[in-house]
N, CA, C, O and the ligand as a Tripos MOL2 file, in Angstrom:
@<TRIPOS>MOLECULE
protein
  293   291    74     0     0
PROTEIN
NO_CHARGES

@<TRIPOS>ATOM
      1 N         197.1360  233.1590   63.6640 N.3       1 MET1
      2 CA        197.5680  234.3820   64.3170 C.3       1 MET1
      3 C         197.1300  235.5980   63.5000 C.2       1 MET1
      4 O         197.0540  235.5620   62.2720 O.2       1 MET1
      5 N         196.8460  236.6700   64.2300 N.am      2 VAL2
      6 CA        196.5450  237.9310   63.5760 C.3       2 VAL2
      7 C         197.5210  238.9760   64.1050 C.2       2 VAL2
      8 O         198.1160  238.7870   65.1650 O.2       2 VAL2
      9 N         197.6880  240.0680   63.3800 N.am      3 MET3
     10 CA        198.6480  241.0780   63.7780 C.3       3 MET3
     11 C         197.9430  242.2240   64.5050 C.2       3 MET3
     12 O         196.9500  242.7640   64.0180 O.2       3 MET3
     13 N         198.4670  242.5830   65.6650 N.am      4 CYS4
     14 CA        197.9320  243.7260   66.4030 C.3       4 CYS4
     15 C         198.2090  244.9990   65.6040 C.2       4 CYS4
     16 O         199.3520  245.2500   65.2220 O.2       4 CYS4
     17 N         197.1670  245.8110   65.3470 N.am      5 PRO5
     18 CA        197.3770  247.0360   64.5730 C.3       5 PRO5
     19 C         198.1600  248.1130   65.3290 C.2       5 PRO5
     20 O         198.5960  249.0930   64.7250 O.2       5 PRO5
     21 N         198.3430  247.9450   66.6310 N.am      6 LYS6
     22 CA        199.0500  248.9570   67.4370 C.3       6 LYS6
     23 C         200.5360  248.6580   67.5600 C.2       6 LYS6
     24 O         201.3650  249.5490   67.3740 O.2       6 LYS6
     25 N         200.8830  247.3960   67.8770 N.am      7 CYS7
     26 CA        202.2960  247.0630   68.1020 C.3       7 CYS7
     27 C         202.8610  246.1430   67.0220 C.2       7 CYS7
     28 O         204.0540  245.8380   67.0230 O.2       7 CYS7
     29 N         202.0030  245.7010   66.1010 N.am      8 MET8
     30 CA        202.4170  244.8760   64.9650 C.3       8 MET8
     31 C         202.9450  243.5030   65.3610 C.2       8 MET8
     32 O         203.6030  242.8340   64.5650 O.2       8 MET8
     33 N         202.6550  243.0790   66.5990 N.am      9 LYS9
     34 CA        203.0440  241.7260   66.9890 C.3       9 LYS9
     35 C         201.9040  240.7680   66.6820 C.2       9 LYS9
     36 O         200.7390  241.1620   66.6250 O.2       9 LYS9
     37 N         202.2590  239.5010   66.4840 N.am     10 GLU10
     38 CA        201.2280  238.5120   66.2060 C.3      10 GLU10
     39 C         200.5810  238.0560   67.5120 C.2      10 GLU10
     40 O         201.2630  237.7050   68.4750 O.2      10 GLU10
     41 N         199.2720  238.0710   67.5190 N.am     11 ILE11
     42 CA        198.5390  237.6470   68.7210 C.3      11 ILE11
     43 C         197.4770  236.6380   68.3150 C.2      11 ILE11
     44 O         196.9940  236.6420   67.1830 O.2      11 ILE11
     45 N         197.1220  235.7710   69.2600 N.am     12 SER12
     46 CA        196.0600  234.8000   68.9930 C.3      12 SER12
     47 C         194.9270  234.9260   70.0060 C.2      12 SER12
     48 O         193.8820  234.2900   69.8670 O.2      12 SER12
     49 N         195.1490  235.7580   71.0290 N.am     13 VAL13
     50 CA        194.1260  235.9870   72.0530 C.3      13 VAL13
     51 C         194.1220  237.4630   72.4210 C.2      13 VAL13
     52 O         195.0480  238.2000   72.0810 O.2      13 VAL13
     53 N         193.0820  237.8870   73.1130 N.am     14 MET14
     54 CA        193.0250  239.2330   73.6690 C.3      14 MET14
     55 C         192.6420  239.1320   75.1370 C.2      14 MET14
     56 O         192.0630  238.1390   75.5780 O.2      14 MET14
     57 N         192.9770  240.1830   75.8860 N.am     15 ILE15
     58 CA        192.5770  240.2420   77.2920 C.3      15 ILE15
     59 C         191.2900  241.0560   77.3760 C.2      15 ILE15
     60 O         191.2300  242.1890   76.8980 O.2      15 ILE15
     61 N         190.2660  240.4730   77.9850 N.am     16 ASN16
     62 CA        188.9740  241.1500   78.1000 C.3      16 ASN16
     63 C         188.8060  241.6990   79.5180 C.2      16 ASN16
     64 O         188.9890  240.9860   80.5040 O.2      16 ASN16
     65 N         188.4530  242.9870   79.5910 N.am     17 PHE17
     66 CA        188.1800  243.6320   80.8760 C.3      17 PHE17
     67 C         186.7080  243.9940   80.9240 C.2      17 PHE17
     68 O         186.2170  244.7190   80.0590 O.2      17 PHE17
     69 N         186.0110  243.5010   81.9150 N.am     18 LYS18
     70 CA        184.5980  243.8130   82.0820 C.3      18 LYS18
     71 C         184.4060  244.5520   83.4000 C.2      18 LYS18
     72 O         185.0250  244.2120   84.4080 O.2      18 LYS18
     73 N         183.5360  245.5710   83.3840 N.am     19 SER19
     74 CA        183.1740  246.2320   84.6250 C.3      19 SER19
     75 C         181.8850  245.6280   85.1570 C.2      19 SER19
     76 O         181.0490  245.1350   84.4000 O.2      19 SER19
     77 N         181.7460  245.6790   86.4680 N.am     20 GLY20
     78 CA        180.5450  245.1220   87.0610 C.3      20 GLY20
     79 C         180.7650  244.8440   88.5330 C.2      20 GLY20
     80 O         181.6350  245.4400   89.1670 O.2      20 GLY20
     81 N         179.9770  243.9420   89.0650 N.am     21 GLU21
     82 CA        180.0370  243.6330   90.4870 C.3      21 GLU21
     83 C         180.4020  242.1710   90.6990 C.2      21 GLU21
     84 O         179.8390  241.2700   90.0770 O.2      21 GLU21
     85 N         181.3610  241.9630   91.5970 N.am     22 LYS22
     86 CA        181.6770  240.6160   92.0390 C.3      22 LYS22
     87 C         181.0600  240.4630   93.4190 C.2      22 LYS22
     88 O         181.4140  241.1970   94.3420 O.2      22 LYS22
     89 N         180.1510  239.5300   93.5670 N.am     23 ARG23
     90 CA        179.4090  239.3970   94.8160 C.3      23 ARG23
     91 C         179.8360  238.1640   95.6030 C.2      23 ARG23
     92 O         180.1440  237.1130   95.0410 O.2      23 ARG23
     93 N         179.8420  238.3290   96.9050 N.am     24 PHE24
     94 CA        180.1040  237.2270   97.8250 C.3      24 PHE24
     95 C         179.0120  237.2150   98.8840 C.2      24 PHE24
     96 O         178.5460  238.2680   99.3180 O.2      24 PHE24
     97 N         178.6140  236.0420   99.2900 N.am     25 ILE25
     98 CA        177.7260  235.9190  100.4410 C.3      25 ILE25
     99 C         178.6050  235.6880  101.6620 C.2      25 ILE25
    100 O         179.3770  234.7290  101.7060 O.2      25 ILE25
    101 N         178.4870  236.5750  102.6620 N.am     26 PHE26
    102 CA        179.3020  236.4920  103.8690 C.3      26 PHE26
    103 C         178.4320  236.0160  105.0330 C.2      26 PHE26
    104 O         177.4340  236.6550  105.3640 O.2      26 PHE26
    105 N         178.8040  234.9140  105.6420 N.am     27 ASP27
    106 CA        177.9690  234.3470  106.7090 C.3      27 ASP27
    107 C         178.5490  234.6190  108.1000 C.2      27 ASP27
    108 O         178.1180  234.0170  109.0830 O.2      27 ASP27
    109 N         179.5210  235.5220  108.1800 N.am     28 GLY28
    110 CA        180.1420  235.8160  109.4590 C.3      28 GLY28
    111 C         181.4700  235.0950  109.6420 C.2      28 GLY28
    112 O         182.2920  235.4780  110.4750 O.2      28 GLY28
    113 N         181.6660  234.0470  108.8500 N.am     29 TYR29
    114 CA        182.9070  233.2850  108.9240 C.3      29 TYR29
    115 C         183.6000  233.2060  107.5730 C.2      29 TYR29
    116 O         184.8060  233.4210  107.4460 O.2      29 TYR29
    117 N         182.7940  232.8910  106.5780 N.am     30 GLU30
    118 CA        183.3700  232.6400  105.2640 C.3      30 GLU30
    119 C         182.6350  233.4190  104.1880 C.2      30 GLU30
    120 O         181.4760  233.8040  104.3380 O.2      30 GLU30
    121 N         183.3630  233.6350  103.0890 N.am     31 TYR31
    122 CA        182.7640  234.2390  101.8970 C.3      31 TYR31
    123 C         182.4210  233.1440  100.8990 C.2      31 TYR31
    124 O         183.2440  232.2800  100.5960 O.2      31 TYR31
    125 N         181.2190  233.1930  100.4050 N.am     32 HIS32
    126 CA        180.7890  232.2360   99.3870 C.3      32 HIS32
    127 C         180.6200  232.9920   98.0810 C.2      32 HIS32
    128 O         179.8060  233.9080   97.9670 O.2      32 HIS32
    129 N         181.4040  232.5860   97.1110 N.am     33 GLU33
    130 CA        181.4870  233.3160   95.8630 C.3      33 GLU33
    131 C         180.2140  233.1950   95.0320 C.2      33 GLU33
    132 O         179.6820  232.1040   94.8310 O.2      33 GLU33
    133 N         179.7430  234.3380   94.5590 N.am     34 GLU34
    134 CA        178.6040  234.3660   93.6350 C.3      34 GLU34
    135 C         179.1190  234.7250   92.2500 C.2      34 GLU34
    136 O         180.2800  235.0980   92.0840 O.2      34 GLU34
    137 N         178.2580  234.6090   91.2730 N.am     35 ASP35
    138 CA        178.6580  234.9280   89.9070 C.3      35 ASP35
    139 C         178.9820  236.4100   89.7450 C.2      35 ASP35
    140 O         178.4040  237.2640   90.4160 O.2      35 ASP35
    141 N         179.9090  236.6950   88.8480 N.am     36 PHE36
    142 CA        180.2130  238.0660   88.4690 C.3      36 PHE36
    143 C         179.0670  238.5950   87.6060 C.2      36 PHE36
    144 O         178.6010  237.9160   86.6910 O.2      36 PHE36
    145 N         178.6220  239.8120   87.9080 N.am     37 VAL37
    146 CA        177.5310  240.4260   87.1460 C.3      37 VAL37
    147 C         178.0610  241.6600   86.4360 C.2      37 VAL37
    148 O         178.4850  242.6160   87.0870 O.2      37 VAL37
    149 N         178.0430  241.6510   85.1190 N.am     38 THR38
    150 CA        178.5490  242.8080   84.3820 C.3      38 THR38
    151 C         177.5100  243.9170   84.3600 C.2      38 THR38
    152 O         176.3090  243.6530   84.4010 O.2      38 THR38
    153 N         177.9800  245.1640   84.2960 N.am     39 ASN39
    154 CA        177.0590  246.2890   84.1610 C.3      39 ASN39
    155 C         177.0910  246.8710   82.7450 C.2      39 ASN39
    156 O         176.3820  247.8320   82.4460 O.2      39 ASN39
    157 N         177.9110  246.2880   81.8870 N.am     40 GLY40
    158 CA        177.9360  246.6880   80.4890 C.3      40 GLY40
    159 C         178.6600  247.9870   80.1980 C.2      40 GLY40
    160 O         178.7160  248.4140   79.0450 O.2      40 GLY40
    161 N         179.2260  248.6340   81.2330 N.am     41 LYS41
    162 CA        179.8900  249.9290   80.9950 C.3      41 LYS41
    163 C         181.2340  249.7600   80.3020 C.2      41 LYS41
    164 O         181.5570  250.4940   79.3680 O.2      41 LYS41
    165 N         182.0110  248.7920   80.7660 N.am     42 THR42
    166 CA        183.3090  248.5450   80.1530 C.3      42 THR42
    167 C         183.3610  247.1110   79.6580 C.2      42 THR42
    168 O         183.0770  246.1770   80.4080 O.2      42 THR42
    169 N         183.7230  246.9390   78.3990 N.am     43 ASP43
    170 CA        183.9090  245.6090   77.8270 C.3      43 ASP43
    171 C         185.0350  245.7360   76.8100 C.2      43 ASP43
    172 O         184.8210  245.6770   75.6000 O.2      43 ASP43
    173 N         186.2610  245.9160   77.3500 N.am     44 ASP44
    174 CA        187.4110  246.2120   76.5090 C.3      44 ASP44
    175 C         188.1840  244.9470   76.1580 C.2      44 ASP44
    176 O         188.3650  244.0510   76.9830 O.2      44 ASP44
    177 N         188.6300  244.9060   74.9180 N.am     45 PHE45
    178 CA        189.4730  243.8070   74.4670 C.3      45 PHE45
    179 C         190.8420  244.3800   74.1530 C.2      45 PHE45
    180 O         191.0010  245.1670   73.2200 O.2      45 PHE45
    181 N         191.8450  243.9690   74.9550 N.am     46 GLU46
    182 CA        193.1810  244.5470   74.8280 C.3      46 GLU46
    183 C         194.1750  243.5390   74.2730 C.2      46 GLU46
    184 O         194.0460  242.3280   74.4560 O.2      46 GLU46
    185 N         195.1700  244.0860   73.5900 N.am     47 CYS47
    186 CA        196.2790  243.2770   73.0900 C.3      47 CYS47
    187 C         197.1070  242.7950   74.2750 C.2      47 CYS47
    188 O         197.4600  243.5960   75.1410 O.2      47 CYS47
    189 N         197.4280  241.4810   74.3320 N.am     48 PRO48
    190 CA        198.2330  240.9780   75.4540 C.3      48 PRO48
    191 C         199.6900  241.4200   75.3850 C.2      48 PRO48
    192 O         200.4230  241.2880   76.3650 O.2      48 PRO48
    193 N         200.1160  241.9380   74.2470 N.am     49 GLU49
    194 CA        201.5100  242.3620   74.0860 C.3      49 GLU49
    195 C         201.7170  243.8210   74.4870 C.2      49 GLU49
    196 O         202.6730  244.1410   75.1930 O.2      49 GLU49
    197 N         200.8200  244.7090   74.0390 N.am     50 CYS50
    198 CA        201.0300  246.1420   74.2780 C.3      50 CYS50
    199 C         199.9610  246.7570   75.1750 C.2      50 CYS50
    200 O         200.0370  247.9420   75.5010 O.2      50 CYS50
    201 N         198.9700  245.9710   75.5780 N.am     51 GLN51
    202 CA        197.9120  246.4130   76.4850 C.3      51 GLN51
    203 C         197.0750  247.5690   75.9350 C.2      51 GLN51
    204 O         196.4000  248.2610   76.6960 O.2      51 GLN51
    205 N         197.1160  247.7750   74.6470 N.am     52 GLU52
    206 CA        196.2650  248.7900   74.0380 C.3      52 GLU52
    207 C         194.8720  248.2040   73.8260 C.2      52 GLU52
    208 O         194.7280  247.0320   73.4780 O.2      52 GLU52
    209 N         193.8410  249.0360   74.0410 N.am     53 THR53
    210 CA        192.4790  248.5950   73.7670 C.3      53 THR53
    211 C         192.2640  248.5640   72.2640 C.2      53 THR53
    212 O         192.3700  249.5880   71.5880 O.2      53 THR53
    213 N         191.9640  247.3940   71.7520 N.am     54 LEU54
    214 CA        191.7660  247.2480   70.3090 C.3      54 LEU54
    215 C         190.2920  247.3090   69.9340 C.2      54 LEU54
    216 O         189.9240  247.8500   68.8920 O.2      54 LEU54
    217 N         189.4530  246.7440   70.8030 N.am     55 PHE55
    218 CA        188.0220  246.7210   70.5190 C.3      55 PHE55
    219 C         187.2480  246.9320   71.8120 C.2      55 PHE55
    220 O         187.7440  246.6530   72.9040 O.2      55 PHE55
    221 N         186.0430  247.4200   71.6710 N.am     56 THR56
    222 CA        185.1960  247.6280   72.8440 C.3      56 THR56
    223 C         183.8890  246.8470   72.7330 C.2      56 THR56
    224 O         182.9490  247.0930   73.4890 O.2      56 THR56
    225 N         183.8310  245.9190   71.8050 N.am     57 CYS57
    226 CA        182.6880  245.0090   71.7980 C.3      57 CYS57
    227 C         183.1280  243.6400   71.2910 C.2      57 CYS57
    228 O         184.0450  243.5250   70.4780 O.2      57 CYS57
    229 N         182.4540  242.6050   71.7890 N.am     58 GLU58
    230 CA        182.8570  241.2440   71.4950 C.3      58 GLU58
    231 C         182.7610  240.9180   70.0130 C.2      58 GLU58
    232 O         183.5730  240.1620   69.4800 O.2      58 GLU58
    233 N         181.7560  241.4990   69.3490 N.am     59 LYS59
    234 CA        181.5400  241.1960   67.9420 C.3      59 LYS59
    235 C         182.7660  241.5880   67.1090 C.2      59 LYS59
    236 O         183.2140  240.8270   66.2520 O.2      59 LYS59
    237 N         183.3000  242.7860   67.3730 N.am     60 ASP60
    238 CA        184.4750  243.2490   66.6290 C.3      60 ASP60
    239 C         185.7030  242.4010   66.9480 C.2      60 ASP60
    240 O         186.4810  242.0480   66.0620 O.2      60 ASP60
    241 N         185.8600  242.0830   68.2280 N.am     61 ALA61
    242 CA        187.0080  241.2580   68.6350 C.3      61 ALA61
    243 C         186.9330  239.8760   68.0040 C.2      61 ALA61
    244 O         187.9380  239.3160   67.5670 O.2      61 ALA61
    245 N         185.7230  239.3430   67.9660 N.am     62 LYS62
    246 CA        185.5190  238.0180   67.3870 C.3      62 LYS62
    247 C         185.8230  238.0280   65.8950 C.2      62 LYS62
    248 O         186.4720  237.1200   65.3760 O.2      62 LYS62
    249 N         185.3510  239.0600   65.2170 N.am     63 ASN63
    250 CA        185.6330  239.1800   63.7810 C.3      63 ASN63
    251 C         187.1310  239.2560   63.5170 C.2      63 ASN63
    252 O         187.6460  238.6390   62.5840 O.2      63 ASN63
    253 N         187.8280  240.0350   64.3650 N.am     64 PHE64
    254 CA        189.2710  240.2210   64.2020 C.3      64 PHE64
    255 C         190.0170  238.9120   64.4410 C.2      64 PHE64
    256 O         190.8070  238.4770   63.6040 O.2      64 PHE64
    257 N         189.7590  238.2890   65.5890 N.am     65 LEU65
    258 CA        190.4320  237.0320   65.9170 C.3      65 LEU65
    259 C         189.9700  235.9050   65.0040 C.2      65 LEU65
    260 O         190.7090  234.9520   64.7580 O.2      65 LEU65
    261 N         188.7550  236.0200   64.5090 N.am     66 GLY66
    262 CA        188.2040  234.9810   63.6460 C.3      66 GLY66
    263 C         188.9790  234.8120   62.3590 C.2      66 GLY66
    264 O         188.9090  233.7630   61.7180 O.2      66 GLY66
    265 N         189.7330  235.8630   61.9690 N.am     67 ASN67
    266 CA        190.5140  235.7870   60.7430 C.3      67 ASN67
    267 C         191.5400  234.6680   60.7700 C.2      67 ASN67
    268 O         191.8800  234.0970   59.7340 O.2      67 ASN67
    269 N         192.0430  234.3540   61.9900 N.am     68 LYS68
    270 CA        193.0610  233.3050   62.0970 C.3      68 LYS68
    271 C         192.4700  231.9240   61.9010 C.2      68 LYS68
    272 O         193.2010  230.9680   61.6430 O.2      68 LYS68
    273 N         191.1590  231.8050   62.0200 N.am     69 ASN69
    274 CA        190.5240  230.4900   61.9300 C.3      69 ASN69
    275 C         189.7770  230.2710   60.6070 C.2      69 ASN69
    276 O         189.0980  229.2610   60.4260 O.2      69 ASN69
    277 N         189.9150  231.2240   59.6980 N.am     70 LYS70
    278 CA        189.0500  231.1570   58.5200 C.3      70 LYS70
    279 C         189.3330  229.9550   57.6210 C.2      70 LYS70
    280 O         188.4890  229.5850   56.8060 O.2      70 LYS70
    281 N         190.5130  229.3400   57.7590 N.am     71 ASN71
    282 CA        190.8150  228.1720   56.9280 C.3      71 ASN71
    283 C         190.4770  226.8540   57.6240 C.2      71 ASN71
    284 O         190.7180  225.7790   57.0740 O.2      71 ASN71
    285 N         189.9220  226.9370   58.8300 N.am     72 ARG72
    286 CA        189.6060  225.7240   59.5690 C.3      72 ARG72
    287 C         188.1350  225.3240   59.4200 C.2      72 ARG72
    288 O         187.6760  224.3810   60.0640 O.2      72 ARG72
    289 N         187.4240  226.0240   58.5940 N.am     73 GLY73
    290 CA        186.0270  225.6830   58.3670 C.3      73 GLY73
    291 C         185.2010  226.2950   59.4470 C.2      73 GLY73
    292 O         183.9810  226.1350   59.4560 O.2      73 GLY73
    293 ZN        199.5800  245.1240   70.5260 Zn       74 ZN74
@<TRIPOS>BOND
     1     1     2 1
     2     2     3 1
     3     3     4 2
     4     3     5 am
     5     5     6 1
     6     6     7 1
     7     7     8 2
     8     7     9 am
     9     9    10 1
    10    10    11 1
    11    11    12 2
    12    11    13 am
    13    13    14 1
    14    14    15 1
    15    15    16 2
    16    15    17 am
    17    17    18 1
    18    18    19 1
    19    19    20 2
    20    19    21 am
    21    21    22 1
    22    22    23 1
    23    23    24 2
    24    23    25 am
    25    25    26 1
    26    26    27 1
    27    27    28 2
    28    27    29 am
    29    29    30 1
    30    30    31 1
    31    31    32 2
    32    31    33 am
    33    33    34 1
    34    34    35 1
    35    35    36 2
    36    35    37 am
    37    37    38 1
    38    38    39 1
    39    39    40 2
    40    39    41 am
    41    41    42 1
    42    42    43 1
    43    43    44 2
    44    43    45 am
    45    45    46 1
    46    46    47 1
    47    47    48 2
    48    47    49 am
    49    49    50 1
    50    50    51 1
    51    51    52 2
    52    51    53 am
    53    53    54 1
    54    54    55 1
    55    55    56 2
    56    55    57 am
    57    57    58 1
    58    58    59 1
    59    59    60 2
    60    59    61 am
    61    61    62 1
    62    62    63 1
    63    63    64 2
    64    63    65 am
    65    65    66 1
    66    66    67 1
    67    67    68 2
    68    67    69 am
    69    69    70 1
    70    70    71 1
    71    71    72 2
    72    71    73 am
    73    73    74 1
    74    74    75 1
    75    75    76 2
    76    75    77 am
    77    77    78 1
    78    78    79 1
    79    79    80 2
    80    79    81 am
    81    81    82 1
    82    82    83 1
    83    83    84 2
    84    83    85 am
    85    85    86 1
    86    86    87 1
    87    87    88 2
    88    87    89 am
    89    89    90 1
    90    90    91 1
    91    91    92 2
    92    91    93 am
    93    93    94 1
    94    94    95 1
    95    95    96 2
    96    95    97 am
    97    97    98 1
    98    98    99 1
    99    99   100 2
   100    99   101 am
   101   101   102 1
   102   102   103 1
   103   103   104 2
   104   103   105 am
   105   105   106 1
   106   106   107 1
   107   107   108 2
   108   107   109 am
   109   109   110 1
   110   110   111 1
   111   111   112 2
   112   111   113 am
   113   113   114 1
   114   114   115 1
   115   115   116 2
   116   115   117 am
   117   117   118 1
   118   118   119 1
   119   119   120 2
   120   119   121 am
   121   121   122 1
   122   122   123 1
   123   123   124 2
   124   123   125 am
   125   125   126 1
   126   126   127 1
   127   127   128 2
   128   127   129 am
   129   129   130 1
   130   130   131 1
   131   131   132 2
   132   131   133 am
   133   133   134 1
   134   134   135 1
   135   135   136 2
   136   135   137 am
   137   137   138 1
   138   138   139 1
   139   139   140 2
   140   139   141 am
   141   141   142 1
   142   142   143 1
   143   143   144 2
   144   143   145 am
   145   145   146 1
   146   146   147 1
   147   147   148 2
   148   147   149 am
   149   149   150 1
   150   150   151 1
   151   151   152 2
   152   151   153 am
   153   153   154 1
   154   154   155 1
   155   155   156 2
   156   155   157 am
   157   157   158 1
   158   158   159 1
   159   159   160 2
   160   159   161 am
   161   161   162 1
   162   162   163 1
   163   163   164 2
   164   163   165 am
   165   165   166 1
   166   166   167 1
   167   167   168 2
   168   167   169 am
   169   169   170 1
   170   170   171 1
   171   171   172 2
   172   171   173 am
   173   173   174 1
   174   174   175 1
   175   175   176 2
   176   175   177 am
   177   177   178 1
   178   178   179 1
   179   179   180 2
   180   179   181 am
   181   181   182 1
   182   182   183 1
   183   183   184 2
   184   183   185 am
   185   185   186 1
   186   186   187 1
   187   187   188 2
   188   187   189 am
   189   189   190 1
   190   190   191 1
   191   191   192 2
   192   191   193 am
   193   193   194 1
   194   194   195 1
   195   195   196 2
   196   195   197 am
   197   197   198 1
   198   198   199 1
   199   199   200 2
   200   199   201 am
   201   201   202 1
   202   202   203 1
   203   203   204 2
   204   203   205 am
   205   205   206 1
   206   206   207 1
   207   207   208 2
   208   207   209 am
   209   209   210 1
   210   210   211 1
   211   211   212 2
   212   211   213 am
   213   213   214 1
   214   214   215 1
   215   215   216 2
   216   215   217 am
   217   217   218 1
   218   218   219 1
   219   219   220 2
   220   219   221 am
   221   221   222 1
   222   222   223 1
   223   223   224 2
   224   223   225 am
   225   225   226 1
   226   226   227 1
   227   227   228 2
   228   227   229 am
   229   229   230 1
   230   230   231 1
   231   231   232 2
   232   231   233 am
   233   233   234 1
   234   234   235 1
   235   235   236 2
   236   235   237 am
   237   237   238 1
   238   238   239 1
   239   239   240 2
   240   239   241 am
   241   241   242 1
   242   242   243 1
   243   243   244 2
   244   243   245 am
   245   245   246 1
   246   246   247 1
   247   247   248 2
   248   247   249 am
   249   249   250 1
   250   250   251 1
   251   251   252 2
   252   251   253 am
   253   253   254 1
   254   254   255 1
   255   255   256 2
   256   255   257 am
   257   257   258 1
   258   258   259 1
   259   259   260 2
   260   259   261 am
   261   261   262 1
   262   262   263 1
   263   263   264 2
   264   263   265 am
   265   265   266 1
   266   266   267 1
   267   267   268 2
   268   267   269 am
   269   269   270 1
   270   270   271 1
   271   271   272 2
   272   271   273 am
   273   273   274 1
   274   274   275 1
   275   275   276 2
   276   275   277 am
   277   277   278 1
   278   278   279 1
   279   279   280 2
   280   279   281 am
   281   281   282 1
   282   282   283 1
   283   283   284 2
   284   283   285 am
   285   285   286 1
   286   286   287 1
   287   287   288 2
   288   287   289 am
   289   289   290 1
   290   290   291 1
   291   291   292 2
@<TRIPOS>SUBSTRUCTURE
     1 MET1         2 RESIDUE 1 A MET
     2 VAL2         6 RESIDUE 1 A VAL
     3 MET3        10 RESIDUE 1 A MET
     4 CYS4        14 RESIDUE 1 A CYS
     5 PRO5        18 RESIDUE 1 A PRO
     6 LYS6        22 RESIDUE 1 A LYS
     7 CYS7        26 RESIDUE 1 A CYS
     8 MET8        30 RESIDUE 1 A MET
     9 LYS9        34 RESIDUE 1 A LYS
    10 GLU10       38 RESIDUE 1 A GLU
    11 ILE11       42 RESIDUE 1 A ILE
    12 SER12       46 RESIDUE 1 A SER
    13 VAL13       50 RESIDUE 1 A VAL
    14 MET14       54 RESIDUE 1 A MET
    15 ILE15       58 RESIDUE 1 A ILE
    16 ASN16       62 RESIDUE 1 A ASN
    17 PHE17       66 RESIDUE 1 A PHE
    18 LYS18       70 RESIDUE 1 A LYS
    19 SER19       74 RESIDUE 1 A SER
    20 GLY20       78 RESIDUE 1 A GLY
    21 GLU21       82 RESIDUE 1 A GLU
    22 LYS22       86 RESIDUE 1 A LYS
    23 ARG23       90 RESIDUE 1 A ARG
    24 PHE24       94 RESIDUE 1 A PHE
    25 ILE25       98 RESIDUE 1 A ILE
    26 PHE26      102 RESIDUE 1 A PHE
    27 ASP27      106 RESIDUE 1 A ASP
    28 GLY28      110 RESIDUE 1 A GLY
    29 TYR29      114 RESIDUE 1 A TYR
    30 GLU30      118 RESIDUE 1 A GLU
    31 TYR31      122 RESIDUE 1 A TYR
    32 HIS32      126 RESIDUE 1 A HIS
    33 GLU33      130 RESIDUE 1 A GLU
    34 GLU34      134 RESIDUE 1 A GLU
    35 ASP35      138 RESIDUE 1 A ASP
    36 PHE36      142 RESIDUE 1 A PHE
    37 VAL37      146 RESIDUE 1 A VAL
    38 THR38      150 RESIDUE 1 A THR
    39 ASN39      154 RESIDUE 1 A ASN
    40 GLY40      158 RESIDUE 1 A GLY
    41 LYS41      162 RESIDUE 1 A LYS
    42 THR42      166 RESIDUE 1 A THR
    43 ASP43      170 RESIDUE 1 A ASP
    44 ASP44      174 RESIDUE 1 A ASP
    45 PHE45      178 RESIDUE 1 A PHE
    46 GLU46      182 RESIDUE 1 A GLU
    47 CYS47      186 RESIDUE 1 A CYS
    48 PRO48      190 RESIDUE 1 A PRO
    49 GLU49      194 RESIDUE 1 A GLU
    50 CYS50      198 RESIDUE 1 A CYS
    51 GLN51      202 RESIDUE 1 A GLN
    52 GLU52      206 RESIDUE 1 A GLU
    53 THR53      210 RESIDUE 1 A THR
    54 LEU54      214 RESIDUE 1 A LEU
    55 PHE55      218 RESIDUE 1 A PHE
    56 THR56      222 RESIDUE 1 A THR
    57 CYS57      226 RESIDUE 1 A CYS
    58 GLU58      230 RESIDUE 1 A GLU
    59 LYS59      234 RESIDUE 1 A LYS
    60 ASP60      238 RESIDUE 1 A ASP
    61 ALA61      242 RESIDUE 1 A ALA
    62 LYS62      246 RESIDUE 1 A LYS
    63 ASN63      250 RESIDUE 1 A ASN
    64 PHE64      254 RESIDUE 1 A PHE
    65 LEU65      258 RESIDUE 1 A LEU
    66 GLY66      262 RESIDUE 1 A GLY
    67 ASN67      266 RESIDUE 1 A ASN
    68 LYS68      270 RESIDUE 1 A LYS
    69 ASN69      274 RESIDUE 1 A ASN
    70 LYS70      278 RESIDUE 1 A LYS
    71 ASN71      282 RESIDUE 1 A ASN
    72 ARG72      286 RESIDUE 1 A ARG
    73 GLY73      290 RESIDUE 1 A GLY
    74 ZN74       293 GROUP 0 **** ****
């Protein structure tokens, strides 16, 4: 576990918000889901406890969360 610098609670995960397009193929009857395509504008990593944005890139979030795993090799 690592401590959130905003609310001081221990967290082990973050909520990631990505902006982009979610596409569906519509055939007149049904929607067929396509992959989500990010546009890179928003890539926020928020604390699940206080919903504050802690990081805006995966590398920083990974480094932060990675601290909890440093003794696991
Ligand atoms: Zn927090």
